[in-house]
N, C-alpha and C positions, 0 to 999 in steps of 0.2 A: 560583519565583527560582535561576539557577544558581549555582555555589559558585563564586566569583570566584577561590579559594586553588588551583582547577585546573590555572587557566591561566599563574601564578605560577612563576619558575624552581624547582628544588625544593630549592635550598641557601638559599634567603630567610630561612626560618624561623631557621637557623643565625646570619644576620648582627644583631650587635648595634645596637641603634635612636641614629642623632645625635640628642643630647640637648641643650639648651639652658636646662639648670636654672638655670647658673650664672650666666646674664645675669637671670633672676627673681630669683635672691640679690644679685646685684647692684646691681639696680634699687630692691629692697627697704630695702639698706643704702647710701645714698650715701656715708660716711663709709669705706668698704672703694676698697679701692688700685686693683681689677681688671686685675690685671697675667695674669689666668688668659686674655683674651682680646687678651691682646697690645693694649691702647689706650693712649695716648700719654694723659700727666697733663693733659699741657699743652693748655688750647683754641685752637682756631683764630686763626690770625693777622689782625686787618683786611684784610687782601690776600684771605686765603682767602674770608673773609666776603662779601667785596665779589664775586669772583668767583663763586661759588654762588647769591648773589642773581640777579647778572648772568645765570646761565646758565639759572636759573630761569624769567626770562623768554624762554627757548625752550624751556619744556616741554611748548609744544604740536607739538613737530616730532622726527620721529623722530630719535635721534642719527647719526653718523657712525661710523665705524670706530677716529677718532681720528688720523686721519693724519699732525696738526705733532706730537703727543705720543709716536708711535712714531718718525716720524723726529728725534725730537730724541735719543730713550731710543736708538734706533742708531747712530747716528753716535757719541754717548758710550762703548759699547760696541764700536764699529767693527764693525758690521753691516748689514743694506739694511733696511731696516720689515718686508719681508715676514717676518724672521725673528724680530718680537716680534709677543707676545699681548698683549692687553691685556685684562683679565676685570673682572667684578665681581663682586672681591671672592674671597678664596683659595678658598670652595667651588666654587664656579662653575671656577676653575683645575685645581685638584684631581680634579671632575670628569671634567673633558676630556681629563688627565693618562689618568687611571684606562681612560678609553673607549676612547680610542686606542692602547693598548700593552698594558690586559690581556684574556684569554678566562679563561673556567673552567678552573679546570687549576694556569692560572700562579702564578709566587710575586712577593710584595710584600716587599719587606725594608724594616723599620723600627728604629728607635727605641725606645726603652721607655724611659720615658714620650712622649708626642709626641701633637703635635692629634689627637685622637679620629678626627678626618672620614677618614683618610687610610686606616686600616681598614676605617671604615664600609665608603664608595665601593668600596676594591678586595675586601670581602667582596661586596660585591652582587651583583658579578660574577660572582661565583665564582671568585675568587682564592683562594691559602693563604696568609694573614700569616703572617709572619715574624717576630716582633722581637726586637729585640736588646739587655738593656738597657746603660745607661748607666752608665758606672765610680761608684766609690761617690761621685768629686767632682761627680756627674753631668756631666760629659764622654763624646765619641763613643768608643764602645770600638771604633775601627777596627778593630783586626786580626782583631776578635769580629765584625763588618763586612762585611767582607772572604769573612774564612770561611763565611759562612751563604748566599753567593751561589753559583747552583746553576745547571745549564743553564737550568731552567725560571723564574729569576728574571728579572721584565721590569722592575719598578719596583724601583729602589732612592731609599728617601726620607730626604733628606737637609735639615733645617731649617738655615740660619742666622739668623738667631737660631733655636734650638729653642725651640716654647711647649711647654710651660709652662714650663722648667728657665733662658731665657735663655741658655745656651749656644752659642759658637760653633766649627765644627769648624777646625782649623788650614788652612792653604791649603796645604801640604804633604800633611795628609790628604785633604783633599778632592783633590786633584788624583791619587791614589790611586784613587779614583771614576772619575774623568772618563778617564784614561787605560787603564781596562777595554776589553778586546778581545771584543764580541761575536759570534758565538755561544762560551760558555766551552768 
C-alpha cells in the first residue's frame, strides 16, 4: 500500500489539529456556562422552534442559497445581495476566506487569543500565522497589529466580539484596518 503522506503538502505536519475537546467537556458538565464556544445561554424562542419544525418538513429538499435572507441583510447594510455570503457556521466561512485569499508563504495576522480555527486553516494552506497579543485588559492592540502587517499579509483577522475574550474593537480602530491600502 502506498504511503499517503508522500502526497500531502510538506508543511501539514506543522499544522496544529483543530480540537473540539472543549465541547466534550461542556456536554459532560451541563452546569458550565459554555462561553468558550460562543453559545447563547438562552434557549430559542417558540417562534424559532416553530420555524425550525416547519423547515424540517422540507428536509427532503436541497436548500436554496437563502435569497430572501441575503436580500434582507443586503438591504440593512446598503449592499446588493451578491455581496452577502451565507455559510453553515463560522468554520465554513473561515475556510472559504482562507482558501480564497491565502497561498503558501502568505501571512495571516491574528489577535492572540482568538478562535483557534483561524490559525489552523491558515497553516493548512502553508501560510505563516502572525499572532499579536491582546493588551493586559484583553483589548485589541491596534498599533501592534498594524505594525505586524507586511507586504506578505493576505488576511487580518478582527473578531468583534472576539472569541474567547468577548472584547470588541472600537469603530475608530476598526476603520484603521478597513482603510488600509494594499499592496503596502
